[in-house]
ROZAKE-447084 format. One record per residue: y, x, z of N, C-alpha, C in turn. Coordinates in steps of 0.05 Angstrom, whole numbers, plus 5000, padded with zeros to 4 digits. Last residue first. Layout:
YXZYXZYXZ ...
This chain:
178036407159175036577177173436697157 180736177119181636517126179736637146 179235647124179535857093179936077101 180835487182177535527165177235687142 185635477176185035647188181435727181 186935077137187735377134185935547147 184334667168183334697142184335067135 188334747217185434637211184034727187 192934477185192834767198190134817204 191234007168192234207143192434457161 190633787209188633727192189534017172 196333687235193733877245191333937223 199133497191200133787199197133857211 196832967201196333037171197133337179 197432867253195332897248194933007214 203132707253201732947261199833007259 207732387224204232457220203132667230 211732067267211732347252208232347248 213731357236212931567257212131857247 216231167205218031317212216531517234 212630687183215530617203216230917218 210431017139212630777132214330707154 210131687169208931347160211331207154 212532267146212132097165210631847155 211333017147211032747143211332537156 217533357147215233297166214433057154 220833837108221033547116218033537130 221834327097224334207092223533927100 219734757152218934647134221834487123 217735367199219735217179219235067157 214235477245214335437220216035227212 212035827302213835697292214435687261 208235947355208535997330210135787322 208035917413207436117405208336187380 211835407452210635447418210035777419 210435317513212335357498210535507472 206535217549206735027538209235097513 205535677577203035597561204535407541 210635787598209835937577207135817562 214635147616212235397628210635497605 220935167583218534997598216535247609 225735417576225635147581222935007592 225235887555227035907576226435597578 221635857513220236007539221935967556 224835647475223235487488222035547512 227936117461228935947475227735667485 223636387437225236547463226636317476 221836067394220236127414222336257446 226936117367225935847375224035927400 227736667354229936447370228936237378 222836717327222736827346225036767361 224836457273221736337299223036497326 231736367266228236427263226536417282 237136127245235336117264233636187258 239736227190241636307215239636337241 236435887153237036157149239436387175 239335397168238235397156239035767151 244035087198243035277211240135437201 245734697170247734927177246435167189 241334317162242534447149244734717151 236734347229240334257213240634457191 230334487210232234537224234934377205 223934277229225634227205228634277217 217934557243220934527251222234437221 212134567288213134537258215834467252 209934957337211834837330212034827296 203635097368205435087347207534887343 200135347419202535187414203335217381 193135527425195735497435197935317412 186535517440188435427430191035577446 183735997469181935777458184335667437 185936467483186436307496185236037487 184436827443184236927468184536697489 184636637392181736787397181936797429 186836067379186836297391184636377402 188335507329186135607341187135947354 194135117348192835247331190835427339 196334407350194834627360193734717343 203434217340200334147333199234397350 209033797338207334057357204833987351 215133717301212433627308210333897323 222333597294220633737306217633647309 228733557267225733467276224133677276 233333847277233133627267230733467272 235334417317233934287307233733987298 239034687337238734737310236434597297 240634547389242134497375241634527351 234434297426235634607413237334537396 232433867447235233947453236834207439 227833737417229733617403233133707421 224434037452224834257422227334067415 222933637492224733837498226033997471 219433297466222133187465224033487482 215133677447217033567425220533457433 213333667497213533937485216433917463 210833197503212533257524214733527516 207533157452210132917464211833047483 203533477472205433557450207833347453 200833687529201633437518203833447497 195934127547199234117541199033837525 192734387598192834157591196234137573 189534977613191834817613192034637593 185435327588184435137607186734957620 188535627544187235737577185835557592 189635067522191135317529190435427553 189434517489188834667512188934997510 193133917465191434187465191534317493 190933257455192033437478191033737470 189432757433191632977420192833177447 186632317441185432557431187132727425 189831987469187732077488186632357477 197032077459194732007454192032157470 201232287520200132317491198132137482 204732117564203932347556203432447530 209331587577207331727563207032047560 209031297640210931507624207731587612 211830637672209830807656210931037631 214530487745215330507711212330687708 212930377789211230237773212430227743 215230747822217130487816215730367801 211931107824211530997845213430777852 208931127754210831347780211531077803 203931317719206031097729207131227751 202531667646202031647684203631397690 197831667604200231587611200531607635 194631677533194531867560197831737579 191631167502194631277505194331447534 187830797487187431097481189931277483 187330357507189030367488189130617479 183529867519184230177522185630207499 185429207544185029327521185429627528 181028837586183229017578182829077560 180228187620179728297598181828547588 179328067688180627957662179828227648 176028017740176527897719177427767697 177028547745177828407765177828067749 175928797683177528887709177928637722 172328997625173628847644173728887675 174429377567173729297587173329107603 174229497490175029287513173229337539 172829827455175629797461176329597483 167929887442169430047457171830107468 166829317425165129457453167029687459 171229397384171329197404168829287426 167229697355170529857362170829617387 162829447339162229717355165629707367 164828957311163328937341163429247355 168728837271168329087277166929077307 171428357240168828507230167828797232 177328627266176128457247173928567234 177828697336177928787314176128637289 180728197377179528337377179728477347 184927867383183027727397180627947395 190228257423189428137400186528067409 195328117472193628177468190928087439 199327737496199427807470197027987458 197627647549198027477526197627487501 194028217575196828037567195827767554 192128857600191828557597193328377593 190529577584193129267590191429047580 190630247606188929967590190229767605 192030867587193530687603191630487586 188131477621188831277600190130987604 192031917656190631837652190431587626 195332287712195032227679192932117672 197732087776195632167756196432117730 202031717790202732057784200932137769 198131307832200731367814201131627818 191031427820193431297829195831457816 186931117773187031267785190431257792 179730637770183030747770183731037783 174930947722175630887753178430927753 172831147680173830977673174430787703 170831627670168931497694169831247691 173831717631170631897626169431627643 179131727636178031567610175031587609 181431337688180131617684178531567657 186930927680184630947690183531217678 191530537702192230807690188630877695 195029857676193530067701192730337687 198129267675197029547657196229657675 198728567648197428777676196829047663 203428067637202928347631201628507660 206427667648204427647641202227877644 211828037619210827767629207927777624 211128727613212828507620210828287623 211129287659209029067645211328917644 216129807634214129647664211929397651 217330347602218530117626216530017636 215730897586215130617576216230387584 221331307593219531167606218931017575 226031577569223231647568221131537586 230131287625230131447606226631597595 229430727661229030957662229031097638 233830267678232530347652231230647664 236129717693234429867711232330087699 237529307659239329357681238029557701 233729137628235729247616237929387632 227229437642229229237650231429317641 223829747589225029787605227229497618 217829437573220329527566221729567590 209929287538211729387565214829397556 210028967494208028977515210329077542 210528817428212028727446209728757470 206828897384208728987392210128977415 201428627383203828477370206928567370 198028927403198528717426201428637410 195629187363193929087375195228877397 200029547354199629317331198229177343 203729617417201529687399201129467380 208529817459207429617443205429787420 214529947498212030027491210929827476 221530147497219329957506217230067496 228330247513225630367506223430157522 234130207497232130027514229530087499 238430667506237130577480234230417504 245030547519242930667537239930497517 252130637498248930467502246630617517 256230887485256330747513254330557517 256731127438257130897445257130727463 256931687457258431557430258631357435 253931787505256131837507258531747484 249731527489250931397509253731517511 247231787446247931577446249531457462 247132267476249032407455250032017450 241832167512244832287513247332207500 238232097462239031857483241531957500 238032537447239332387429239932177443 235532937491238532907482240332817462 230632577496233432557518236032587501 228232227441228432477452230832417471 224331647453226631717440228632017460 217731597440219731597456222631717450 215231097388215031337409218031387419 215130537375213130727360212831017374 222430427387219630397387217530577371 228630267419226430367407223230297405 234729847407231629887414229730017409 241129727431238529927412236229967427 244629227438243429327449241529487429 250229177415249529077446247629247457 255929307372252629337377252229347415 260929207367260029057371257029017374 263029807352262229737383261529437388 262730147308260029897317260429907338 266830347256266730117287264130027290 265730977234264630667230266230537263 267231547245269031287234268131047226 263431727273264931647285267831527268 259531917230258931717256260731597263 259732267191261632087196260931857209 255132577202257932767199260132457206 249232357235251232277210254132377220 246032367271246432617261248932537228 243931807290246631927302247332257291 240831677246244131557252245131657256 236932027261238732137228241031967237 234931807303235732117301237032117277 233231347287235531357309236731617305 229531447251231531307247234131407262 225931657286226131827265228731727253 224531177327225731457334227531607307 225330577301224230727297225331087310 228930077318228430247301226830477307 233329437323231129627333230029827314 239729217347238229407328235729487334 245128727357241428767358240729067338 249628637332249628647371246828797367 254328727276251128687282250928777310 258428607245258828517274255728517286 258228627185257228387198257228377227 261329187185262628897165261128647178 258029507213260929427218261929167206 252729457200253729397227256529307228 253729547137253329387147253929267178 255630187151257729977145256329787152 250430387179253630367194255930177183 247430377136246030207160249130167175 249630617100248730367084248830137119 248431167121251431047117251330747114 243231137127244531177157247031137146 237930777100240030937084242230937112 232030577084233830627106235830867088 231729997041230330197046232730287063 233429407053229929417034229229797048 235829007102235629297086233029297077 239228467128236528537123236728857098 240728197190242328397163239528527151 239527557212237927857205239627937181 241627097263241927267236240427487231 236926637304239926817291240226887258 233626297321236426227306238326357294 230126587350232526507365234426277344 226426587311225526417329227726357341 228326887276227526627270227126447292 229027367302231727227294231126907287 223027487300225527417329227427247321 221427527260220127397273222227247294 224828017233224027797222223527547244 225928517266227028457242227828177235 221528467304224628447314226328367284 217228357280216928237295220828257302 216828707232216128527235216728317258 218529227256220329077237220228817237 213329287291215929307300218329197288 208729197256209629067271212629097281 210529337186209129427215210029247231 212829087141209229077145208429147162 217629107155216728897166213628907159 220929777173219929587148218129327167 227129667204224629777203222929537190 231629347183231029537171228429687179 235728917203232828897203232329147175 240128787254240028947234236428967229 242328197284240128347287239928457253 245627767317244927857286244828117300 245827217372245327477361245327577327 246926627372249426777354248327067353 242126497389243026457362245126577356 239327067429239926797428240726787396 236627507475236327487446237527127442 234627817520236727667520238027547486 230228057527232528237514235228097509 227127737556227328077566229428127555 225927357513227527307541228127567556 224527607462226627427467228627397492 219427767492222227977469224327817471 217127297496216927527514219627647509 216027087438218126957463218527127486 212527537419215627447415217527297426 208227487450210127817444213727657446 207127017440206927127465209127367466 206527017384208326847393209226937424 201527307376203427337363206727217377 198126937406198627257408201027357398 198426457378199526447408199426727408 196726487327199426437326200326457356 192727087328193226867327196226807330 189827757307191927617324192727367315 186428277295185727947296187727837315 186928877259187128687286187628387289 182529207221184428987225184528827244 182529897220181629667229183329447234 181830457174183430267186181930117198 177230997185177530747174178930567183 180731527221178331417216178831137199 185931577241182831637255181231587254 189731417209189231647219187431797227 189130867214187830967190188331257199 191030517257188630757263187630857241 190729797229191530027243190030227249 192729277195190729417196192229667212 194128517215194728777204193328967213 193327837205191328097202192928467197 194827357230196127577223193527827228 192826827249195326797230196027147219 187226427274188526667267191026647246 189725897317188625907290189926307286 192025707365189225867366188625967336 196125347351197125587351194525797360 193225087289194225057316194225307325 193924797218193424997239194724957268 195224447184193124347203192324617220 201224067156199424267174197724207188 200823717099201323647125200024007139 201124067042200023857055200423877086 207624257002204624367016204024047029 209524146937210524106966207724176979 212024546874210624346890210624356925 215524746837216024476854214324376866 215025146793212424916802213324686815 219125496810220125296792217225086793 216025846847217525706852218925406837 213426116803211225936826213125786836 217026386774215226136761213625936780 218726766802221026566795219426316785 214327096811215526956838216826746823 209627086759212427166767213026966799 202927276768205127036765207227166769 197527616742199727636758201427446751 192827676709193227496732195127566749 194527896664194027646662193927496679 200728296664197428326666198227956675 206328486662203828586646201428476654 210828356677208828436696206528506685 217928496665214828406651213528446680 223428136707221328436691219028326686 226127526687224427726709224327936695 233027496661229427496662228927666677 238827146695236827426682234227426680 241926786705239826746684238226986678 245227046740244026846752242126766729 244727726761245727566739244727266747 246327986825243027876803245127736785 249228066869249928186846248428116816 246927946916249027736903249727866873 239527896909242228066915243727876903 234227716893236527586914239027726921 233127966856233627786849235127616866 231528526861233828486851235028096850 226528566872227928526894231528466882 221528096841223528386836225728296857 214228016847217627936856219228076849 208627656840210327906840213227796835 202227526857205227356855207527606857 195727596835198227676847200827526839 188927496840191227416837193627526847 184427746860183827526840186527396833 182128346874184228166882183527976854 177328626853177828606883180028416895 176928566802176828376812175828396842 179129086772176529136787175428866806 184328876758182228986734178928966753 186628876815186128576795184128626774 186129416822184729226841184428926824 189629606779186329706779184729486800 194429436802193629406775190529456774 197529596843195229336850193429266827 200230046828198530046848195429816850 203129836794201830026781199430076806 206329496825203429346807202929596796 211229596849207329696857206029596846 215029336835215429636835212429776839 215428876848214428916826213129176812 211928666906214928716904213828846869 207728096922208128426919210028426902 201727876946204527736946206028086941 195227696930197327866933199627796932 188927426942191327376930192927556942 184327556966184527506939186527496925 181227857027183927737008184327736980 177428087054176927927042179827717026 178528537086180128277094178928087081 176028947050174328917084176828617095 178428907006176128767007174828837035 183729007021183228797007179928637016 183429507046184629267066183829097045 181729796998180129777015180429587036 185629746964183429606951181429596981 189130066988189529746984186429636975 186930516979186930447012188030127001 186130626924184030606948184230476970 192730616914190430406900186930396917 195630776970194730826941192930586945 201030537017198630527010197630586977 206330497022206530777021202930717009 207129977043207829987019207530297002 201929727077203829877083204629957053 201328997083199829267066202729467068 198528437123200528587115199928897102 196427857115195328237115197328357106 196927237137198227497132196527777137 192726697136192926887149194327097130 194525937119193926237113193126507129 197225487121194825557132193225887137 202025477091199925347079196425417098 205125717129205025467127202125357108 203026237125202626117152202825797149 205626357068202126437084201826187101 210626217079209526067066205926027063 211526667117212726387124211326197107 211827087079210027127099209826807117 214627017036211326967033210326987049 219826967054218726707049215426737048 219927587071219727287091219427027083 219327757023217327867042217127547069 224027616998220827466994219727517009 227827877026227627557028225927477020 225228467045226328367020226028027034 222429127055223528917063225328697044 217329247002218929237022220629057034 210528927006212429006988214729127008 205528577002204628906994209328896987 200728187038203928247028203528477021 194527777023196928107029199328057017 191327327060193127277031195427567045 185626947081187127227076188527277054 184126307103184126507087186626707087 186025977140184026167154184326337124 185525387104186025407124184325717130 186425667034186325437052186125567079 189725696965189225847001188825597015 189425646917186725556930187325606957 194025626873192025896888189825826896 194925126869195825346847192825556860 195924926918195424726894194124906867 198025326961195825116962194125096945 201825556939199525736944196825506954 205325156930203925366905201325436916 207325036981205124816962204124976940 208925516995207225427007204825196991 213325506960211925686958209225616969 216625076983215825056958213425256957 216825297035215025027028214624967001 220625637026217925697034216225477035 224425457011223125536990220625656999 226425187058225624997022224325087002 228025487086224925337088223925187071 232125757060229725887075227325807072 235725287066234725437039232225547041 236925277121235925007104234325137075 239225757131236025687147234725417123 241726107075241725957099238925897109 243426777060241726507055241326367075 247827147023247326967044245126747038 248527766995247527486986246927387023 249228246999251528126998250827856996 244028457016245828556991247928386978 243427887056241828107036242828227017 242027647109243627737100242827977076 239027047136238427297118240827327109 241326537156237826707168238326957156 246526207170246126437156244226537168 246925447174247225757185245925957173 245624987158247425157146248125417151 241824837202241724767172243024997152 240224937254242825077240242025027215 236424537270238124577284240724717271 232624587230234024277242235924337257 231325127227232724967206233724737208 229125237279231625367265233625157247 224124867266227024867287228824927283 221925157226222924887220224624757246 220225677243223025697229224625377223 216625527285220025677292222225607275 212925347259214125157274217225307281 210725897246212125617224213225467237 207825957298209926127280212126007263 207025377334205525547314208825767304 206925207407206725137383206725407353 207025257462204125137451204625117419 209925767495209925547474207625537460 209625887565208625927534208925767518 213026007621211525757601211325857574 211426677640212926467634211226237627 212127147707211026967682212026807660 216227207739214927407731211927397707 221926947713220326987731218627147718 229127167714226927127698223727107718 233627227749233626977734231526987718 234027917734234227717750234427487735 228328347715231028187710231427967721 225828767767225728567748228328417739 225129167805227129197780227729007762 221228987839223928957851225329057823 216128957805218228737812220428747822 214229507808216629407787218129117794 210129427847212929617855214829537834 205629217837207529037835210429197843 201229567854201629517815203829267817 
């Protein structure tokens, strides 16, 4: 289990001296060190660290004195990326509360479930989401909302423009909350207090809240900063959604810890992203594979000067080999792939910067122990064999909120350590690098042969006509199940590439039982707010159609 230490980053220990402070302390330190330095660039506006801290403390005072937020109270944030998200997040922490981030694509029933399950009575949100929030305010699920406009922090916003009407007597406008000019009481929380309650695994049943303390989130964050050599002069593109741990940690918490600058985008646009990278000399970018694929497909890609970019990091899924090769050819970069979960505050495994294995999850980072076990017997498996990845480390959540059954199913003990069962199928090679095969429940059984969709998807991206691909199972009378590819073609291939073309091409590149026997062309594949392909949506639709035809 120590084989990976031969590739360990030079000059770094196998474990770290972990900070004993809270997340809100990070902002205070950076504001003290670099008060006039730009913390956030947003739509032409530059917000200094001193200004950011001032607004955080003002809002924290309002949350305590007018909204009654006390130590341990859960407070929801429902928003796209914007300066208000950052201010709201750190104000909740400064008030002693616990942040409950909500995916902006959530419907009213989904928001109601999260609010009721977390006992969040207050929500801070973008004004465009009021139609989703209003039924929760009317139904007494939420007591109050603080609402903001994204335009307010844009450089082009008129200085004395009236805020948009929010139309609810339980909703207060952001501008009015800050205008109250209140200050917070002395900080009461410690590193062991809860600070974050993100919900996850909604595609496999009711979403579960992951209980993170300042210590668990800080552990992932501090490890990430050391491993990836982030410092105060780094400039990070913050475009991955901050309601998800990938964007939250890489685009917000990481630059604040380092005293770096975040160049923020509310929504993804590949040309705007390239323009911002060029203008602000962005050095670091973390993104889900869907963004990276779209970015590399921009026909204007070569028109931009992206020479400042020194590190591109992926998350959420493996970067297809064909895209990684193109990235290296065009920019001379190797995507620093990593592995983490909401349950691990994002950062867990990572490829050493100087010893990357393309397509791998990297190696366990500081203080992390990961193993591969048989998901049935729970016995350890040797290198090379596929099994469930279990992991233990300082960034692992405390457990699932109000869900003792899920906790009992998700944690096991090995050699005196508490391990999280990730539900991910992987194998470890002789060098100690881990490779994802798929989710435990996402396996296709073709005549007794196991097919892992992620492996097939990786190959599909090598086809010159394929823009996106998602692999699902279809019922097969003879084989039990067979493989189906749901494909988005590149625009110049629509009408020129057919189902049989894809099938024949795939059979020339993988074992026949792995190759798709069915291909469906679609205009788009449904994705989560963080860019992950929602394979289960397609899988459920396929099963429903098969049942209807039976």
